[in-house]
Phi, psi and omega in degrees: 000140181288165182296143185291145172294141181277141181273147180289132180280149187282314184284151181300326187291319184287329174289322181291322181299314185300311175305315186295314183301321173303311180301303178304320178292318181298313180296313179293329178294322182289316178294327173294324182282327175296314180305299184304323181288323179294312185294327185289319181296324175293320181294315175302312179293328172300313177301316187281346176081021179271092192289318180300306190294324187292315180300317185286316174303318183299312186290331177286321180297328181297321182291318185293324180284329171291319184288327171296320178293314183301323188279346176086020182283320170239157182286151185293328181284334173298311179307310181295318174305312181293317175294327179290320182284330182287323181297313180299321173311307184291326183287317176302321177293321182294325187281324175298328181288000000 
């Protein structure tokens, strides 16, 4: 069965909350996508063996991960864990070269 159609809220406050939820959902989805893209770009550079690009992308990814975690889109510990794992991947690449 398909998802049920949502009822329109009767109260003005409920209608406003529904409007706000649409905007917030779009913003959160965008930030979540930005986070995942940043992580993916670093991992791709590491797999390609491009030390310079991986280091550069990792520096940019750190700020993205921190800002998204600060906004509560992902938990701070998840962001720290992801940064740690990416950092170790970039370091092993640097040591291998």
